[in-house]
KOLNU-204630 format. One line per 3 residues: their letters; for each residue x, y, z of C-alpha. Coordinates in nm, 2 decimals, always signed. Layout:
% residues N
A) X,Y,Z ~ ...
% end
This chain:
% residues 474
MKS) -1.54,-0.88,+1.89 ~ -1.18,-0.89,+2.04 ~ -1.01,-0.61,+2.21
KAR) -0.65,-0.63,+2.34 ~ -0.71,-0.39,+2.62 ~ -1.01,-0.21,+2.78
ARI) -1.09,+0.05,+2.53 ~ -1.26,+0.37,+2.65 ~ -1.57,+0.48,+2.44
LVV) -1.77,+0.79,+2.47 ~ -2.13,+0.74,+2.32 ~ -2.32,+1.05,+2.23
DDE) -2.69,+1.04,+2.14 ~ -2.99,+1.23,+2.26 ~ -3.20,+0.90,+2.26
TSI) -3.18,+0.73,+2.60 ~ -3.26,+0.38,+2.44 ~ -2.98,+0.42,+2.19
REF) -2.73,+0.52,+2.47 ~ -2.83,+0.24,+2.68 ~ -2.82,-0.03,+2.40
LQI) -2.47,+0.07,+2.32 ~ -2.35,+0.09,+2.67 ~ -2.49,-0.27,+2.75
MLK) -2.33,-0.41,+2.44 ~ -2.00,-0.24,+2.49 ~ -1.97,-0.34,+2.84
RER) -2.05,-0.70,+2.75 ~ -1.72,-0.66,+2.52 ~ -1.53,-0.55,+2.83
MDV) -1.50,-0.19,+2.73 ~ -1.54,+0.13,+2.96 ~ -1.82,+0.34,+2.84
DLA) -1.92,+0.71,+2.91 ~ -2.24,+0.87,+2.79 ~ -2.35,+1.21,+2.68
ENG) -2.70,+1.32,+2.56 ~ -2.58,+1.57,+2.31 ~ -2.26,+1.73,+2.16
RVA) -2.23,+2.01,+2.41 ~ -2.21,+1.77,+2.71 ~ -1.98,+1.54,+2.51
WDK) -1.74,+1.83,+2.42 ~ -1.74,+1.94,+2.80 ~ -1.63,+1.57,+2.89
LQN) -1.35,+1.58,+2.61 ~ -1.19,+1.87,+2.78 ~ -1.08,+1.64,+3.07
EQY) -1.11,+1.29,+2.93 ~ -0.93,+1.09,+2.65 ~ -1.12,+0.82,+2.46
DLI) -1.02,+0.56,+2.22 ~ -1.34,+0.60,+2.01 ~ -1.63,+0.85,+2.01
ISD) -1.96,+0.72,+1.87 ~ -2.19,+1.01,+1.81 ~ -2.54,+1.07,+1.65
IQM) -2.55,+1.32,+1.38 ~ -2.90,+1.49,+1.45 ~ -2.88,+1.63,+1.82
PEM) -3.00,+1.94,+2.00 ~ -2.77,+2.22,+2.12 ~ -2.46,+2.08,+1.92
SGI) -2.50,+1.85,+1.63 ~ -2.27,+1.54,+1.55 ~ -2.12,+1.73,+1.26
ELL) -2.03,+2.03,+1.48 ~ -1.90,+1.79,+1.76 ~ -1.69,+1.60,+1.48
SKV) -1.56,+1.93,+1.34 ~ -1.44,+2.05,+1.69 ~ -1.29,+1.71,+1.79
KER) -1.08,+1.67,+1.44 ~ -0.96,+2.03,+1.47 ~ -0.82,+1.95,+1.81
DPG) -0.69,+1.61,+1.74 ~ -0.68,+1.49,+1.37 ~ -0.61,+1.15,+1.48
ASV) -0.92,+1.11,+1.68 ~ -1.14,+0.81,+1.57 ~ -1.51,+0.90,+1.54
LMI) -1.81,+0.68,+1.43 ~ -2.13,+0.86,+1.33 ~ -2.47,+0.73,+1.39
TAF) -2.74,+0.79,+1.11 ~ -3.10,+0.69,+1.06 ~ -3.19,+0.46,+0.78
GST) -3.19,+0.64,+0.44 ~ -3.00,+0.93,+0.57 ~ -2.65,+0.84,+0.44
ETA) -2.57,+1.16,+0.26 ~ -2.50,+1.35,+0.60 ~ -2.30,+1.04,+0.70
VEA) -2.08,+1.05,+0.38 ~ -2.04,+1.41,+0.43 ~ -1.92,+1.34,+0.79
MKL) -1.67,+1.09,+0.65 ~ -1.52,+1.36,+0.42 ~ -1.47,+1.57,+0.74
GAF) -1.28,+1.28,+0.89 ~ -1.53,+1.04,+1.05 ~ -1.39,+0.68,+1.04
DYL) -1.72,+0.53,+0.95 ~ -2.09,+0.54,+1.03 ~ -2.36,+0.31,+1.19
SKP) -2.70,+0.30,+1.04 ~ -3.02,+0.26,+1.25 ~ -3.18,+0.02,+1.32
FKI) -2.86,-0.15,+1.42 ~ -2.73,-0.49,+1.33 ~ -2.53,-0.60,+1.63
DDV) -2.27,-0.79,+1.42 ~ -2.23,-0.50,+1.19 ~ -2.18,-0.26,+1.49
KIR) -1.92,-0.48,+1.65 ~ -1.72,-0.51,+1.33 ~ -1.72,-0.14,+1.27
IEK) -1.63,-0.07,+1.62 ~ -1.35,-0.32,+1.63 ~ -1.21,-0.18,+1.28
ALE) -1.23,+0.17,+1.43 ~ -1.02,+0.08,+1.74 ~ -0.78,-0.12,+1.53
NKT) -0.72,+0.19,+1.31 ~ -0.68,+0.40,+1.62 ~ -0.42,+0.14,+1.75
LVQ) -0.26,+0.14,+1.40 ~ -0.23,+0.53,+1.39 ~ -0.08,+0.53,+1.77
DNV) +0.16,+0.24,+1.68 ~ +0.29,+0.43,+1.37 ~ +0.36,+0.74,+1.57
RLR) +0.51,+0.55,+1.86 ~ +0.73,+0.34,+1.60 ~ +0.86,+0.66,+1.44
KEV) +0.95,+0.81,+1.77 ~ +1.11,+0.51,+1.92 ~ +1.30,+0.36,+1.64
GEK) +1.36,+0.65,+1.40 ~ +1.54,+0.49,+1.10 ~ +1.51,+0.13,+1.22
YQF) +1.21,+0.06,+1.00 ~ +1.28,+0.34,+0.74 ~ +1.57,+0.37,+0.51
SSI) +1.55,+0.64,+0.26 ~ +1.17,+0.63,+0.25 ~ +1.14,+0.25,+0.25
IGQ) +0.82,+0.19,+0.46 ~ +0.71,-0.15,+0.61 ~ +0.68,-0.36,+0.90
APS) +0.59,-0.70,+0.74 ~ +0.83,-0.97,+0.82 ~ +0.98,-0.97,+0.48
MLR) +1.06,-0.61,+0.50 ~ +1.21,-0.63,+0.85 ~ +1.44,-0.89,+0.72
IFE) +1.56,-0.66,+0.45 ~ +1.60,-0.37,+0.71 ~ +1.82,-0.61,+0.91
LIR) +2.03,-0.71,+0.60 ~ +2.07,-0.36,+0.51 ~ +2.23,-0.28,+0.85
RVG) +2.45,-0.56,+0.83 ~ +2.58,-0.56,+0.49 ~ +2.56,-0.16,+0.45
PTP) +2.90,-0.10,+0.61 ~ +3.07,-0.38,+0.39 ~ +3.23,-0.31,+0.05
SNI) +3.04,-0.63,-0.10 ~ +2.86,-0.61,-0.44 ~ +2.48,-0.67,-0.39
LVT) +2.22,-0.79,-0.62 ~ +1.87,-0.67,-0.57 ~ +1.58,-0.86,-0.73
GES) +1.21,-0.81,-0.75 ~ +0.92,-0.71,-0.97 ~ +0.90,-0.35,-1.12
GTG) +0.77,-0.10,-0.86 ~ +0.90,-0.30,-0.55 ~ +1.14,-0.04,-0.45
KEL) +1.48,-0.17,-0.57 ~ +1.64,+0.17,-0.61 ~ +1.54,+0.27,-0.27
IAK) +1.71,-0.04,-0.13 ~ +2.02,+0.06,-0.33 ~ +2.01,+0.41,-0.18
ALH) +1.95,+0.27,+0.18 ~ +2.26,+0.05,+0.12 ~ +2.47,+0.36,+0.01
YNS) +2.35,+0.58,+0.30 ~ +2.40,+0.33,+0.56 ~ +2.77,+0.28,+0.46
PLA) +3.10,+0.45,+0.49 ~ +3.04,+0.56,+0.11 ~ +2.75,+0.77,+0.22
PGP) +2.95,+1.11,+0.17 ~ +3.03,+0.99,-0.18 ~ +2.82,+0.99,-0.49
FIS) +2.52,+0.76,-0.57 ~ +2.49,+0.72,-0.95 ~ +2.19,+0.55,-1.08
VNC) +2.20,+0.39,-1.43 ~ +1.91,+0.21,-1.61 ~ +2.10,-0.02,-1.83
GAI) +1.81,-0.09,-2.05 ~ +1.75,+0.28,-2.13 ~ +2.09,+0.36,-2.29
PEN) +2.13,+0.30,-2.67 ~ +2.35,-0.01,-2.72 ~ +2.59,+0.18,-2.95
LIE) +2.65,+0.45,-2.66 ~ +2.65,+0.22,-2.36 ~ +3.01,+0.15,-2.33
SEM) +3.10,+0.52,-2.38 ~ +2.82,+0.60,-2.10 ~ +2.95,+0.35,-1.87
FGH) +3.34,+0.38,-1.90 ~ +3.37,+0.74,-2.06 ~ +3.56,+0.83,-2.38
VKG) +3.85,+1.03,-2.49 ~ +3.85,+1.31,-2.74 ~ +3.84,+1.19,-3.10
SFT) +3.78,+0.82,-3.03 ~ +3.46,+0.84,-3.24 ~ +3.25,+1.08,-3.45
GAI) +3.11,+1.33,-3.20 ~ +3.36,+1.27,-2.94 ~ +3.48,+1.64,-2.92
ADK) +3.61,+1.62,-2.57 ~ +3.71,+1.38,-2.29 ~ +3.41,+1.25,-2.11
KGY) +3.38,+1.08,-1.77 ~ +3.18,+0.76,-1.76 ~ +2.95,+0.65,-1.48
FES) +3.22,+0.43,-1.32 ~ +3.46,+0.72,-1.29 ~ +3.18,+0.97,-1.17
ADG) +3.08,+0.71,-0.89 ~ +3.44,+0.70,-0.76 ~ +3.42,+0.68,-0.38
GTL) +3.06,+0.60,-0.38 ~ +2.79,+0.35,-0.51 ~ +2.70,+0.27,-0.88
FLD) +2.36,+0.13,-0.91 ~ +2.30,-0.06,-1.21 ~ +1.92,-0.09,-1.26
EIG) +1.78,-0.35,-1.51 ~ +2.12,-0.53,-1.53 ~ +1.96,-0.82,-1.72
ELP) +1.93,-0.59,-2.01 ~ +2.31,-0.53,-2.05 ~ +2.45,-0.65,-2.39
MHL) +2.68,-0.95,-2.37 ~ +2.97,-0.75,-2.50 ~ +2.93,-0.50,-2.22
QSS) +2.90,-0.78,-1.98 ~ +3.27,-0.87,-2.04 ~ +3.38,-0.51,-2.00
LLR) +3.18,-0.48,-1.66 ~ +3.34,-0.81,-1.53 ~ +3.69,-0.68,-1.60
ALA) +3.61,-0.35,-1.41 ~ +3.47,-0.54,-1.12 ~ +3.77,-0.80,-1.10
DGT) +4.03,-0.53,-1.03 ~ +3.85,-0.18,-1.02 ~ +4.03,-0.07,-1.34
FYP) +3.87,+0.01,-1.69 ~ +3.97,+0.17,-2.00 ~ +3.77,+0.46,-2.15
VGG) +3.66,+0.43,-2.51 ~ +3.97,+0.51,-2.72 ~ +4.19,+0.54,-2.41
SEP) +4.52,+0.37,-2.36 ~ +4.56,+0.45,-2.00 ~ +4.36,+0.24,-1.73
IKT) +4.17,+0.43,-1.48 ~ +4.13,+0.28,-1.12 ~ +3.82,+0.36,-0.92
NVR) +3.68,+0.26,-0.57 ~ +3.33,+0.19,-0.65 ~ +3.05,-0.04,-0.49
IVA) +2.81,-0.20,-0.74 ~ +2.45,-0.26,-0.64 ~ +2.28,-0.42,-0.94
ATN) +1.91,-0.48,-0.97 ~ +1.68,-0.68,-1.19 ~ +1.32,-0.80,-1.24
RDL) +1.45,-1.09,-1.45 ~ +1.55,-1.44,-1.32 ~ +1.92,-1.42,-1.41
EVE) +1.97,-1.79,-1.35 ~ +1.71,-1.85,-1.63 ~ +1.89,-1.59,-1.84
ISK) +2.23,-1.77,-1.80 ~ +2.07,-2.09,-1.90 ~ +1.94,-1.92,-2.24
GNF) +2.30,-1.78,-2.29 ~ +2.18,-1.42,-2.22 ~ +2.39,-1.35,-1.92
RED) +2.75,-1.44,-1.82 ~ +2.75,-1.69,-1.52 ~ +3.08,-1.54,-1.39
LYF) +2.94,-1.19,-1.41 ~ +2.63,-1.30,-1.20 ~ +2.84,-1.47,-0.93
RLN) +3.06,-1.15,-0.92 ~ +2.75,-0.92,-0.87 ~ +2.55,-1.18,-0.65
VIH) +2.78,-1.16,-0.34 ~ +2.48,-1.07,-0.13 ~ +2.12,-1.12,-0.27
IKA) +1.84,-0.90,-0.15 ~ +1.48,-0.99,-0.27 ~ +1.22,-0.70,-0.27
PAL) +0.89,-0.85,-0.20 ~ +0.57,-0.78,-0.41 ~ +0.30,-0.57,-0.23
RER) +0.05,-0.84,-0.27 ~ +0.30,-1.06,-0.06 ~ +0.29,-0.79,+0.23
KDD) -0.07,-0.65,+0.23 ~ -0.05,-0.56,+0.60 ~ +0.18,-0.28,+0.50
IPL) -0.08,-0.11,+0.28 ~ -0.23,+0.11,+0.56 ~ +0.11,+0.23,+0.66
LVG) +0.21,+0.30,+0.31 ~ -0.11,+0.48,+0.24 ~ -0.05,+0.70,+0.55
HFV) +0.30,+0.79,+0.42 ~ +0.17,+0.88,+0.09 ~ -0.12,+1.08,+0.22
EKF) +0.11,+1.28,+0.43 ~ +0.36,+1.32,+0.13 ~ +0.09,+1.45,-0.10
SKK) -0.09,+1.66,+0.15 ~ +0.22,+1.87,+0.17 ~ +0.28,+1.87,-0.20
FGK) -0.07,+1.97,-0.28 ~ -0.14,+2.17,+0.02 ~ -0.43,+1.95,+0.12
DVQ) -0.56,+1.88,+0.46 ~ -0.67,+1.51,+0.43 ~ -0.67,+1.37,+0.77
SVT) -0.80,+1.01,+0.72 ~ -0.88,+0.72,+0.49 ~ -1.22,+0.56,+0.52
QET) -1.24,+0.19,+0.61 ~ -1.43,+0.10,+0.28 ~ -1.14,+0.28,+0.08
MDL) -0.87,+0.09,+0.28 ~ -1.07,-0.24,+0.23 ~ -1.08,-0.19,-0.15
LGA) -0.71,-0.11,-0.16 ~ -0.63,-0.43,+0.04 ~ -0.84,-0.64,-0.19
YNF) -0.66,-0.53,-0.50 ~ -0.34,-0.71,-0.59 ~ -0.13,-0.41,-0.72
PGN) +0.06,-0.56,-1.01 ~ +0.26,-0.25,-1.02 ~ +0.34,-0.29,-0.67
VRE) +0.41,+0.02,-0.44 ~ +0.49,+0.25,-0.73 ~ +0.12,+0.18,-0.85
LEN) -0.02,+0.24,-0.50 ~ +0.17,+0.57,-0.48 ~ +0.03,+0.68,-0.81
VIE) -0.33,+0.58,-0.69 ~ -0.29,+0.78,-0.38 ~ -0.15,+1.08,-0.57
RMM) -0.45,+1.08,-0.80 ~ -0.69,+1.06,-0.51 ~ -0.51,+1.34,-0.32
ALE) -0.52,+1.56,-0.64 ~ -0.91,+1.51,-0.67 ~ -1.02,+1.51,-0.32
SGQ) -1.16,+1.83,-0.17 ~ -1.25,+1.71,+0.17 ~ -1.07,+1.57,+0.48
SLM) -1.10,+1.22,+0.40 ~ -1.01,+0.97,+0.12 ~ -1.34,+0.82,+0.00
PEG) -1.41,+0.51,-0.22 ~ -1.54,+0.73,-0.50 ~ -1.19,+0.87,-0.56
LPD) -1.04,+0.53,-0.64 ~ -0.99,+0.43,-1.00 ~ -1.28,+0.21,-1.13
FIR) -1.06,-0.08,-1.17 ~ -1.02,-0.08,-0.79 ~ -1.34,+0.07,-0.66
EPL) -1.55,-0.18,-0.90 ~ -1.34,-0.47,-0.96 ~ -1.63,-0.69,-1.04
KPK) -1.83,-0.45,-1.22 ~ -1.96,-0.64,-1.55 ~ -1.83,-0.52,-1.88
LDA) -2.17,-0.50,-2.05 ~ -2.05,-0.43,-2.41 ~ -1.80,-0.73,-2.39
LAN) -2.07,-0.95,-2.24 ~ -2.32,-0.86,-2.50 ~ -2.07,-0.97,-2.80
TLT) -2.04,-1.30,-2.64 ~ -2.41,-1.38,-2.60 ~ -2.55,-1.65,-2.84
WNA) -2.91,-1.71,-2.94 ~ -3.07,-2.04,-3.05 ~ -3.36,-2.05,-3.28
SGV) -3.56,-2.24,-3.02 ~ -3.46,-1.99,-2.75 ~ -3.24,-1.99,-2.44
KLD) -3.28,-2.09,-2.07 ~ -3.24,-1.74,-1.91 ~ -3.23,-1.89,-1.55
DIL) -2.93,-2.12,-1.64 ~ -2.74,-1.83,-1.80 ~ -2.79,-1.60,-1.50
ANV) -2.71,-1.88,-1.25 ~ -2.37,-1.93,-1.43 ~ -2.29,-1.56,-1.42
ERE) -2.39,-1.54,-1.06 ~ -2.18,-1.85,-0.97 ~ -1.88,-1.70,-1.15
YLL) -1.90,-1.38,-0.97 ~ -1.91,-1.55,-0.64 ~ -1.60,-1.74,-0.73
KAL) -1.42,-1.43,-0.84 ~ -1.51,-1.24,-0.53 ~ -1.40,-1.53,-0.30
HQT) -1.08,-1.57,-0.50 ~ -1.01,-1.19,-0.49 ~ -1.05,-1.18,-0.10
GGT) -0.86,-1.50,-0.04 ~ -1.18,-1.70,+0.06 ~ -1.31,-1.44,+0.32
KRD) -1.68,-1.45,+0.27 ~ -1.76,-1.13,+0.46 ~ -1.52,-0.94,+0.24
AAR) -1.65,-1.12,-0.07 ~ -2.01,-1.01,+0.03 ~ -1.89,-0.65,+0.05
LLS) -1.75,-0.66,-0.28 ~ -2.06,-0.80,-0.44 ~ -2.27,-0.54,-0.23
ISM) -2.49,-0.81,-0.08 ~ -2.55,-0.90,+0.29 ~ -2.38,-1.19,+0.46
RSM) -2.72,-1.38,+0.49 ~ -2.76,-1.33,+0.10 ~ -2.41,-1.45,+0.07
RYR) -2.46,-1.75,+0.27 ~ -2.77,-1.83,+0.08 ~ -2.60,-1.82,-0.25
LEK) -2.30,-2.02,-0.15 ~ -2.54,-2.28,-0.04 ~ -2.74,-2.28,-0.35
FNL) -2.43,-2.34,-0.56 ~ -2.27,-2.58,-0.31 ~ -1.97,-2.35,-0.27
DQG) -2.00,-2.30,+0.11 ~ -1.69,-2.47,+0.28 ~ -1.79,-2.34,+0.65
GDD) -1.62,-2.07,+0.85 ~ -1.72,-1.80,+1.09 ~ -1.85,-1.53,+0.87
DEG) -2.22,-1.56,+0.97 ~ -2.42,-1.25,+1.01 ~ -2.54,-1.16,+1.35
ADA) -2.91,-1.08,+1.45 ~ -3.07,-0.73,+1.40 ~ -3.13,-0.50,+1.70
% end
C-alpha cells in the first residue's frame, strides 16, 4: 500500500488484539496511529486531534461505533470512517454506510483487503480535500458554466476557452451526445466581451424544415400564410451576443447557403423582406456527426464547414476521462441534495467502483440522470450500490430467459460440464474487458475472491500475469 504522506489514523476497538494488529500493520506502512478502547475515548481525542481516517469497531461499550460515526459526521461531513464488523454481521455495517461510513472491514481480517480498503479511504479523503482546495484556489479556472473536470483533455478545453473566448472567431464544437457541447458554448459566451449580450440556443434538427428559414432569419408580415406580423429570427435576436447552432449537421442544404451568406458579411434578409438586416453575432456550432464525412457524401457544404470551423473544440466522451467521474458525482450529489432537500454526505466505494466500470454511452448527461435517480430514491446519508440501475449494478447478470431460448438439446444428451465451462470462460472475458484487464476489479464484478479468480484464469489459460494476487489471511 502506498501513501504520499504520513497519514494520521485513529483505531477504535475494545479488543486489545485488534488494536495492536492494526497498529503494527499501519506503522509498517509508515502511518501515524492513535488508539482508543471505545467510542467515548475516541470522541475525547477527536476534540483536540485531527485524523485522516478513523477505523472503528461497531459493537463497543460506553459508546458504540454507530454513535461515534453519527457524532463525527455531524461535526465533519467530509470525515473518512471505516467500520469493523464481525463475520456475518454485515447488515449493521451497511446501515453504517448509509449514515456516511466510507466502507467496512470484516473480521477475520484479510491483510491485503484491509490495505486496499484503507488506501481507497485515504485516496477518497485526499480527493475531497483537493476538490475543496481546488474550488477555493482557482475558482472558475477549472469550471466554466458548470463544466466539471480535471482530466488532461478537459484542462486543454478550459485553456482553449480562456484563449479564444475573447476573440470574435466562429467555433465548431464536436463530440458525442451528452458530452456538454452546449456548456462549452455557454462558457465561450460568458468568457467573452459578448457576455452582457444574449445567448441564443437553436437545435437545428428540431425545427420543421418548412419553418427553419423563418425561424432563423425572421419574416415580414404577409410573406406566407399565417405570417400575421413581422417576426424576428434567431440571428436578429442574438445581435450583440452568441448564436449557438446545435446539431448543425442536420441543417438542410438550402439553409446552409443562406447561413453561409449571413456569416460572410453579417447581413441577411428575412423571409419576404427586401431590406437587409445587419447583425453582430458570434456563431458557435456543434454536432455529433463527422462533418468531413458528410461533406464527402454531399450532405454538407465544404465552404460552410471552413467558415464555421475557425476554431475546433472536441468534447471528450466520459469513458475517455473516467478519472473525472468522482468529481462529477460529487457535483451532482451536491446539486440534487439542494434540489430534493436531502442530506446525502457520501458515496460508497462499491458504488463508485461500479460507476467507474460502466462506459456511459450517454456520457455526462447519462451520469447526471443516474445520480438524480439515486438521489430521488435515497433515504440515508450515503449512495449505496442498491440504488444503481440494474444495467450498472449487475452488468454481468445473466439474462436467463434469453439464455433458455438459445439452449439446444441433442437426442443423445449434452455435455453439461462443457456448456458451463464455456459460459464461465465468456463471463471471465467479459469482466476483464469491462475492467480494462484489471483482475481485482473483474473479480469484484463476478463476486468471487482473487484466489478464485486466479484459479479460473489459470484453468482457461487466460492468466497474463500481473500484481493482483490476494494477500494472506490474518
